[in-house]
N, C-alpha and C positions, 0 to 999 in steps of 0.2 A: 650143525646141530639142528635136529628135527624137533620143532617146538610141539608138534602134535603128539609125538611119542613121549616127549618129556612130560607133557601135561598129564598123560595117562599114569605116570609114576608118582604124581603128587597125591598126598592125602590131605584132607581138610578137617579142621576142628572149629566149630562155631561156639561162641560164648557171648555172654552179655557184655556190652561195651560200657566202660565207665564214662563219667562226665555228665554234662547237662542233657536234658531231654525230658524232664518231668516224669509223669507216670508212664510214658511211652517207653522209656529206657528200661523199665523193670519187666516188660512183656516180651521184647523181641531180642533175639541173639544176632546182633549185627557185626560183632567183632569176628574177623576171619583170620585163622592161622593156617598157613600153607606149610606142609611138612614134606621135605624131600629127603629120602634115604639115599645118600651118596654111595654107601658101601654096596648096596644091592641093585644099583642102577645098571640097566642094560644099554642105555643110550651112550654112555661115555666109555672110552677105553681106559685101561689102567693108567696110562701116562696122563690122560686128561684128568682123571680122578686125583692123581697125585698133585697136579698143577693147581686144581681147585682147592685141595687141602692146604697147600702152601699159601695161596692167596687169601682164602677165607677161613683160616684157622680159628680165628676168634668167633666166628659165627656158627661153627660146627659143634654140636654137643657131644657128650660122651658116647652116645649110641651111633654117632656118625651121621646125624641128621642136620639138615639146614632148615631153620624155621624162620618164616617171615610173617609178621603180624600187621594187619591193617584194620583200623577202626576210625578212619577219618570221616567217613560219610555215614548217613543214617540208613543206607541201603546195604543189605548183606551182599547182593549181587555185585554192586559197584565195588565194595570192599574186596570181594573175591577177585575181581578183574585187576584191581590195583595191586593186590598182593602177588598174584601170578606174574604180572608184568615186572614187578620189583624183583622177584626171585629169578626170572629169566634174565633180566638185565645184570644181576649179580653174577650169574653163571657165565654169561657172555663176556663180561669184563674180566672175569678170572681166567678165561681161556686165551685172552689176547696176549701175545708175546710183546713185552716191552722192548723198544729199540734201544740198542746200546749206544751210549754217548761216544762220539768220536772225539778224542782229545785234540785240541787245536792249540796253536801258539799265536801270541799277539805279534802282529807284523812289526818290523823294525821302524817303519815310519810312524806308527801309532805310539810305539814306545818313546821315540825321540820327541814327538809332539807333547806327550805327557810330561817328560822330564823337563822340556823347555818351559812348559806352563808352570811347573813347580819352581824352576829357577827364577822366573819372572816374579812369581808370588813371593818368594823368599827375599828377593831384592826389594820389592815394594815394602815388605814388613821391616827390613833392616833400616830403611830410611825413617821409620817411625821412632827409632830409638833416641836416647838422649844425646845431645851434642856437647862435647867437651871443648872448652875454650882455652 
């Protein structure tokens, strides 16, 4: 995945960030929203797009866009870098194929050891019962 080509397909929207900041918060637009249109992307193949749709289905809106918002810092540039990094990480993780679990069996020795321990514990508890005279 070419990150330079991918970043050219991003669009940005800036707005005023909520939260603390006094009068400064009412003047500057530090909240950054990075928008990526998956349907019209030239970077990914159709198979990759389908995989991304399956993995990130809850993050894709009705238009087929993925939106990432960052408002953690007071700097618009830093928020932009954080949002870009977060979106790229999301896309990378969505493309990674998960390894299939190989079914295994418990070895006979471990099974016998477990059953022996259960037997010993059962005996120990049976000795705690009432004694009839």
